[in-house]
N, C-alpha and C positions, 0 to 999 in steps of 0.2 A: 557465584559465576559474576563477574560485572558484563554486560551485552554494551557496546555504544557502537553505533556508526550514525553515517549522514547520510539522507535520503533527499529525494526531490522532493519538493512544494508536494505536486501532488500525492504521491507514494507515501509521505510522511502527512499527509491529513488522513489516507485512506486507513494506516496502520493505527492513526489518533482513535479514530473512527471506529473499526474492528476491536482496539481495547476497551475503550468506553463501554459498546454492544457484549461483550466479556464480561469486564466487570459485571454490569448489569444482570448479566444471567448470573452472575456465582452471589451477585446479592438476592436475586431472589431463591435461588437456593436454598440459602444461607435463610431465610426466613421462612421457606416452606420445610423446612428441620427445626425450625423453632429455636436454631441459633444465631448469636449478634456476630460471630465471625463464621469465615470458611474452616472447615478441617484443617487446613495444613498450617495455620498459626496457634503454636502450643501456649502463649501465653495468655490465653483467653480473653486479652484488651482488642479494643478493636484496632484491625491491621492499620498499618501505615499507608497512606495514598502510594508508595514504595512496592509494600506488599502486595497491593491490591492490583499494581501495576504487571508485577510478578507474575501473581497467579493468573489474569489477565492471558500472559504472552504465555501462560503454560497451555492453557485451556484453546487457545490460539492454536500451540502447535497440536495438541492432543485431536483439537478437529480435523485439521489439515492433514494429517499421518490415518487419521480415522476412513475421514472419507475422499481419500488423495490427495494429488498435489494438483489436481489438472485444474489451469487456471483459467479454462472457459474458451468459447467460441471468439476470434479475433475480435471480432464484434462489440465482446462483452469487454476487451480491456479497451486503456485509453488511445487516442489516435487524435493526432490534430493536424486538420487539412485545411493549407494555406494554398488561394488559388490568386496569381500575380500572373498577368500580359509577360509576355516573352520582350517585348521591345522596352517596357520599365527595367526589368533584370540585366538588358543587354546594355543598358545606358548609367553608365559608373557616375553620373553626372545626378541623375536622379536621388532622392533625399532616401534613408534607409536600407541603402545598400549594405549588405554584409560580406562577411572573407567567411561564409560557412562555406564550404564545399560538399558538392553531397555525395552519400556515399553510392557505390554501385550496388541494386535489386542482388540482395540475397537470392541463392538459388532456388530457395521453396519460395517465394513471393508469386503469389498468384496474380497481381496486377502487373508485374516488373517493372515497379515503378521506382522511382531511385529516392534514397532516405536522405537529410539533411540530420 
C-alpha cells in the first residue's frame, strides 16, 4: 500500500516528530532483542528509510488503536489566537486586510466565538 497526503505545516511537523519517536522506539527494541533489524524485515539487511518510516507508521497506528483515539482536551490542541482592534478591522485602508470571512461558531463551541 502506498500512502500519500498533504498536511498543514504544523500537522506535518507533528507527524514527522511522531514518526521519529516511533523509529527510535523500534530501534531501541531491536537493540534490546539483540537484532539489528526489526522483525518485519525478512531480508536481514538494515531496513531502508522507507521501511523504517512504514514500520514507525504501523507502530503509531497500533498505539493509537490500543490507547484509543482521544485527541486530548481542547487546551492540548493547536490553537491560534489573534487580537485585533475592531476599528483596524473596519477600516479597509488599513494594511494587512484579509479577504477571509469568519465562520459562525460551531454548535458545540464553549466560548461561542467565530472561527476564521
